[in-house]
SEMIRO-9663 format. One record per atom (N, C-alpha, C, CB): residue in one letter; x, y, z. Coordinates in steps of 0.05 Angstrom, whole numbers, plus 5000, padded with zeros to 4 digits. Atoms other than C-alpha are relative to their C-alpha. Glycine has a CB too. Layout:
! SEMIRO-9663
AXYZ
...
! end
This chain:
! SEMIRO-9663
M502649894993
M329479144722
M500750245016
M498249805017
S499749774979
S328879844752
S497250075006
S501750264990
L502849944987
L322679984796
L500350245019
L498849745016
L499449784980
L321680644832
L496950065009
L501950294986
R503049944991
R315280754874
R500750255021
R498349695017
C499749784983
C314581444908
C497350075011
C501350244987
V502549954987
V309281594958
V500250275017
V499249755018
C499449744987
C308482324983
C497350115014
C501250214976
P502349904988
P302782415033
P500550225016
P498849815014
A499749734985
A301283085067
A500149925031
A497450224995
S500150044973
S299882715133
S500149725006
S497950115011
L500050304995
L300782045167
L497749925021
L503149915011
P502250054981
P295181685205
P501049905027
P498149784987
R499550114974
R295381475278
R497649845010
R500550235020
P502150114991
P290280935285
P500149945027
P499549794986
P500150034970
P287880855357
P499849685001
P497450175016
A500150294992
A288380145390
A497349975016
A502749905020
F502250064989
F281879825409
F499949705008
F498050074981
G500150284990
G280079205447
G498149894985
G499449965030
P502050155014
P275378645422
P497150155006
P500049675011
S502849854998
S267978855409
S498049784990
S499950304980
P501950205007
P261878385408
P498950094972
P497749965023
F500849925027
F259878805343
F501249854979
F500650264996
G498350105018
G265378495308
G498849714993
G503050005012
A501050255003
A262077785316
A497750034980
A499149885026
V502349985017
V255978035278
V501150104971
V497950195013
L498649955027
L260578315220
L501149774987
L502250195004
V499250275009
V263877635217
V498149874984
V500649835020
A502350205008
A257477255208
A498750164975
A497649965027
A500849875022
A254977785156
A501949984976
A499450275007
A498050025021
A261377765115
A500149704989
A502950095011
L500350265010
L260777005112
L497549934984
L500249835020
C502650035014
C253877065084
C500450144971
C497550165018
G499849885026
G256477445025
G498350194991
G499949844984
A502149785010
A252877914980
A500350004970
A500550305012
P500749935028
P252678044895
P499949774979
P502050194991
A500650205020
A251977594825
A501750034974
A497150024994
P498350055021
P255277414754
P501450214986
P498749864983
A498649845014
A260477784720
A503049924995
A499850235011
A497550135009
A267677694690
A502350245002
A499749864967
A497549824999
A274877994684
A500450165023
A500150194979
Q499749874973
Q275578154756
Q502550165006
Q499849805021
V497749884989
V280378694778
V499350135023
V501350184981
I500749884978
I279778854849
I501850205010
I499649825016
Q498149774991
Q282779534871
Q500250015030
Q498950294989
N499649994969
N286079574937
N501150255006
N502049785010
Y499049764989
Y286880244970
Y500850005026
Y498450184996
E499650014975
E288180045040
E502850145008
E499849735008
S497449894996
S295580265039
S500150324997
S501849884980
M500549665002
M293580955013
M498350115024
M498150094970
D501249894976
D288681045070
D501650025027
D497749865005
R498149954975
R294480965121
R500950235000
R502349835001
A499249765004
A296781575094
A498350255005
A500949994978
A502349794996
A290481985118
A500150085025
A497349904994
G499849894974
G291682465172
G497450205002
G502950145005
E502449814998
E286183005194
E500750274979
E499650125035
G499949775016
G284783575143
G500549904971
G502250205012
V499350045028
V287083585069
V502649865000
V500250264983
Y497450155005
Y292283045046
Y500049924975
Y500449765017
A499350135026
A295082764985
A502349775002
A500950224981
T498150225002
T298882124970
T500749934968
T498749735015
F499250075025
F302481944906
F501849784994
F501150194990
A498150255000
A305581294881
A500649984967
A498249705014
L499150025027
L309681164817
L501749785000
L501450244989
A498250235005
A312580514792
A500850004969
A498649735008
L498750045025
L316980474731
L501949794992
L501150214998
D498250225011
D320179924692
D500750004975
D499149765004
V499049935026
V324580034633
V501849814993
V501250274999
S498150205011
S328279534592
S500550114969
S498849685002
A499249945025
A332479674527
A502249784990
A501150295000
G497850185009
G336779234483
G498549734991
G502449955025
N501250235007
N334978504476
N497249975007
N501349795010
S503049974991
S328078624510
S499550255005
S499149845023
E500949734999
E324979284501
E496950035006
E500650124974
Y502549964991
Y318979504541
Y500050235018
Y499049775013
V500349824976
V316180064588
V497749935014
V499950294992
D502250054982
D311579894645
D500150225022
D500149715011
A500649794983
A308980494682
A497449995017
A500050234985
D502250004982
D303980514741
D500150235020
D500049745014
A500749784982
A301381164774
A497650005015
A499950224985
S502649984985
S296281244827
S500450225024
S499149685012
G500049824980
G294481694881
G497650015016
G500550254990
A502449944982
A289781944937
A499950265008
A500149865024
F500549734994
F286582604946
F497750005020
F499450174973
G502650004981
G282082725009
G500350215020
G499749715016
Y500549834974
Y279883085069
Y498549845022
Y498250274993
K501050184980
K278782755133
K499250195026
K502249765007
G500749844974
G274683145191
G499149845023
G497650204996
E500950134974
E271682985255
E498649754994
E498250185018
R501950235003
R266082565225
R500249954971
R496950055011
N500050035029
N266582655147
N502949904990
N499250274986
W497750065012
W271882305106
W499649934966
W501249755017
I500850095028
I271782335030
I503050014986
I497550224984
R497850045016
R277382134981
R499549934971
R501549805012
L500350115026
L278782014909
L502549894991
L499150204982
Y497850175004
Y283581484885
Y500049964967
Y499749725017
P499550055028
P285781544810
P502349804997
P500650274985
G498050185005
G290181034779
G500249954969
G499449755016
Y499350115026
Y293480824714
Y502449874997
Y500050194982
R497750185012
R297880294685
R500349954971
R499949735012
V499650085030
V300680214615
V502649854998
V500050254980
K497450145005
K305579694591
K500449944968
K500149715018
R499650015029
R308679724519
R502449834996
R500350294989
A498150195012
A312879194485
A500550094973
A499149715000
G500049915027
G315679514427
G497650214990
G499949754983
S502249835008
S309679824388
S497549895012
S499750014969
A502750144989
A304679324422
A499550125030
A500349645000
T500949944972
T300679544485
T499149725012
T497550235000
V500550264986
V300878954531
V498050035022
V502549905012
A501949944980
A297079254586
A499250295003
A500949915024
D501349754998
D292479854596
D498050015018
D499050084977
E501950004979
E289179944663
E499150265011
E500949855021
R500749754992
R285180534683
R497949975024
R499050164975
A501549974978
A281380684749
A499650255014
A500649855015
A500549754982
A277981234790
A497949915020
A499150264983
H501650084978
H274881104857
H499350245018
H501449785017
L500849794981
L270881604898
L498849885023
L498250194989
R500950134979
R269281424968
R499550235023
R502149765009
H500949854977
H265581735029
H499649815023
H497650154994
S500750104977
S265581555100
S499150175020
S502049865008
W501349874975
W261581765162
W500949885022
W497049985000
L498750144977
L265481625226
L497950015024
L503050145007
F502150014976
F260081415277
F501450005027
F498149725000
T498250004974
T265481235329
T502849984991
T499449775021
E497350095008
E272781115328
E500749744990
E501450025021
R499750245012
R271680415311
R497949944981
R500049815018
T502150055019
T265580445267
T499650214980
T497549965014
R500649785019
R264480805200
R498549874979
R502550144988
S501150085025
S260480775137
S501750014977
S497850144994
F498249955024
F263380705068
F497750024976
F502549724994
A501350005026
A259880915002
A501850094978
A497550185001
F498249935022
F263280904935
F499249994972
F502349855002
L500350025027
L263081004861
L502849954986
L498550264990
Q497350085014
Q268580674816
Q499349934971
Q501549735015
F499850065026
F270180654744
F502549884996
F499650214983
Q497750125004
Q275380194716
Q499949834972
Q500649845025
S499750145027
S277779864648
S502649855004
S500150194974
D497350135002
D283379344637
D500149854973
D500649785026
R499650085028
R285379164565
R500949705002
R502150184983
A499050264996
A289278524590
A497849805005
A501849995022
L502650174991
L282478214621
L497950084986
L499250025028
E502449925018
E278378454561
E497750125014
E498949774985
L502049774990
L274778944606
L499950264990
L500550045026
E500449745014
E272179524567
E499250205021
E497949984977
R501149834981
R268379844627
R498949835021
R497950194988
R501450094974
R266079674696
R499350255015
R501849805018
V500849804980
V261980124741
V498949885027
V497850174989
L501050084973
L260980024813
L498850195018
L502049915014
L501249784981
L256380354863
L499149845024
L497450164987
G500850194977
G255780104934
G500550145027
G501649715000
G499549914973
G256380165007
G499949815021
G498450195006
G500150184979
G256579865076
G500950125025
G501549784993
L499149924973
L259279875146
L502949895003
L498149905024
R497450114992
R266479785171
R500650025029
R502250154985
H499650014972
H268479625244
H502349865005
H497849885014
R497750124988
R274879535281
R499349825021
R501750195010
I500850184979
I274078905324
I502249995019
I499349724990
V498150064980
V281078855354
V501950224990
V501349695000
G497849795002
G286579365366
G502449835001
G499950235023
I497550125006
I293679155348
I502050235007
I500149894970
G498149774992
G298879585385
G498850235002
G502150034983
E500949724997
E298480325388
E498850104974
E502250185009
E500549895025
E297680415312
E499049834980
E502150114991
G501350195022
G294079815281
G497649895012
G502049754991
G502450124996
G288279385283
G498749834980
G498350185005
L501050175017
L283878875252
L496950104993
L500349715013
D502349895007
D278079135212
D498249814978
D500850274989
L502050175018
L271678785179
L498150184988
L498449785016
G501849865015
G267479095125
G498149854987
G501250144984
V502750145011
V260578865100
V498650194986
V498149905022
G501949795020
G256979185041
G498949834976
G501950284985
V500950125023
V253379074977
V500550264977
V496649905005
M499749815022
M254679404908
M498649894974
M503250054995
W500850045022
W251479454843
W502050014976
W498150164998
E497549995019
E255779284781
E498750004972
E502349745003
E500649995027
E254979444710
E502549964981
E498750274994
E497650105012
E260079094662
E500149994972
E500449775009
K500350035029
K261779114589
K502749884991
K499350284985
L497450145007
L267178654559
L500650084972
L499949695003
E499249925025
E271078774496
E498949834978
E502950015000
T501650215017
T267178174464
T497350134996
T499749695014
G502349895004
G261278614469
G497849915022
G499349934974
E501950114979
E257978224527
E499650225020
E501049745014
E500449804977
E254278654579
E498849885021
E498450234992
E501450144978
E251778474647
E499650225026
E501849735009
E500349824981
E248578844707
E499549795025
E497750234993
L500650194980
L248378494778
L500850125028
L501549744994
F499449924975
F249078574852
F502349805014
F497249995016
R497550164989
R255678344889
R500250095029
R503050074983
G499249894974
G257778344958
G502750135000
G499949785021
A497349904998
A263378794980
A501049995028
A500250284989
N498850074969
N266778495043
N502750004996
N499149695014
L497050024997
L273778585065
L500649955030
L501650264988
V498550034975
V278478425122
V502550144998
V500549735009
S497549855001
S284078895137
S501650005025
S499250284992
A498550004974
A289878835185
A502250214996
A501249705009
T497949835003
T294579385196
T501750015027
T498850284993
G498750014976
G300479425247
G502950064990
G499549725017
T496949925003
T308079485257
T501349745011
T501050305021
A498250204989
A313678975266
A502550155007
A500649764981
G497749844996
G319079375300
G499550254987
G502549884990
S500249775016
S319679945253
S499049944972
S502650154998
V501750045025
V316279605194
V497350044998
V500249784991
E502949984998
E309679805172
E498949834985
E499050244994
L501450265014
L305079215153
L497450064994
L499949745018
T502849965004
T298579235117
T499149744983
T499450304983
L500950235013
L294778585097
L496950015000
L501149745013
T503249935014
T287778605059
T498949734988
T500150254972
G501450235017
G282978065035
G497250124990
G499649715020
Y502149915013
Y277078184992
Y497849744993
Y501250154975
L501850205009
L270777734981
L497750124986
L499049845022
Q502149885019
Q265677904926
Q498649814988
Q501250164979
P501950205014
P260477354914
P497650134990
P499249775020
A502649915014
A254577424871
A497549945021
A499649834970
L502250034979
L248277524913
L498249744992
L498150285002
T502250235013
T244376994866
T501549754993
T498450114971
D498750265009
D249776514853
D503050005014
D500249974965
W497550024983
W255776354905
W502249914985
W499649835024
A498150095017
A259276004852
A501650194983
A498849834984
D498849795012
D260876624819
D501150205018
D498450114981
H498549864978
H265576964865
H502750104990
H500449815026
R497549915004
R271877394868
R501450015026
R500050264987
I498549984977
I277277374920
I502550154993
I500549735011
A497749845002
A283377794931
A501850015024
A499350264994
A498349994977
A289277774979
A502350194995
A500949735008
S497549845005
S294878294986
S501250075024
S499650244984
G498549954980
G300278455033
G502350204993
G500949755011
S497949835006
S305379025039
S501650055024
S499150254989
A498549914977
A311279195083
A501750204988
A501649785015
A498449765005
A315279855087
A502149995022
A498250285000
V497750054986
V322079785113
V501350305001
V501949764985
P498849715002
P324880525136
P502949974991
P500050155028
L497050005008
L331480735101
L500850285011
L500749944966
G499549724993
G331281425136
G497250095012
G501050184974
E502349884991
E326281925161
E497750024981
E500750265009
A502150005019
A322581985095
A499949764981
A500250244985
W499650205021
W324981385052
W499249755015
W503150004987
A500750284989
A322480655059
A500549834974
A496849975013
L500150225020
L323780025019
L497349865004
L502549785003
T502650124997
T317279705002
T499749764984
T497950184994
V500750255011
V315278994984
V497049965000
V501449805015
S502650064997
S308078824962
S499449754984
S498350224992
A500550255011
A305278164942
A496850004995
A501049775019
R502950015005
R298078044913
R499249744988
R499250224982
F501150215010
F293877464895
F497050054993
F500449785017
R503249945008
R286677504855
R499149794986
R499450264983
R501350235010
R281877004833
R497250064989
R499849795020
D502949975014
D275577064788
D499249724994
D500150174971
S500850255009
S271576404785
S499049994973
S498149905017
R501450015030
R268476614717
R501550204983
R496550084999
P498449805019
P273776974677
P499349994970
P503149945001
P500750005028
P272677154605
P501749784985
P500450304988
P498350185010
P275476644553
P502650094993
P498849894980
E497649935007
E282776644542
E501550165029
E499750184973
V498649854979
V283776954611
V500149835029
V498350295005
D499350194975
D286976564672
D498550115021
D503249995008
P501449894977
P282576574733
P501750105022
P498349805011
N498049964979
N288576664779
N502150214991
N501349735006
D497949795005
D292977284779
D501850085025
D498550264990
A498249974977
A299177404825
A502150204989
A501349715011
G497849855004
G304777904829
G501450105025
G499250224984
L498349914977
L310678174871
L501050254988
L502349805011
T498549745004
T313278894872
T501650095021
T498350224994
V498149894980
V319479164905
V500550274989
V502849835003
G499649715010
G320379914903
G501150195024
G497250124989
V499149834982
V322380544943
V497750205007
V502550134990
R502349844993
R317381014978
R501150235010
R498149885020
F499049744988
F318281734994
F497550175010
F501850164978
R502249834987
R313682125043
R500650295006
R499249895025
V499649694990
V312982895057
V497750065018
V500050234976
N502249944980
N308883095116
N499450344995
N501149925035
! end
């Protein structure tokens, strides 16, 4: 198995360190209260590691993973994603495109597409808003189309060292979904997350968790957890290890409710 992951941001972030804030307790309580309703074939997109490459001004990040096998087992698995944005003193806007395809012989095993547009207003160094519009599809999960439109608040409740911290985000999103079976649904879901960033020596760490319950039915929920570590191999190169777990409480027929994965690759950055 051959896997290459290249990331080329124009600039790197320097998150400030902050102490505990009483406002964080409010966000924790709100996150536990949840927010949106029924849908299926969940694919939660995680862009936290991309945001760590955001410096002031215009920036770009590119990531590519490629796995090719020939002979007894023939397949191609390609995953491309990126981030393009502008971060000013108060405004922060970014676009995250993504595409993954896996073919085994002449059969397409996976075909995932996503585009996420996000805007944030930076109220303070610790608190910012978020508003987003997202389109996605996933053949493996029988998801023909999903459109998300939502927003909320995000707050850093604890600073971790000089370049990390613990953030909580609480929001609500409208969701319109169509499955390949022809089923369609519209509902409101919560858009809640917890994100921890920091370093262990020279290793860059990112941990993220998502909770997306239905506003009208908590039994219908989605959760996701992911973590990544980047070990420097020089000034620009790093060895990356990423793990993920996702769960959809009500997946489509023939789709497993749990999804997990592990990726090992190489990252390259250009400032």
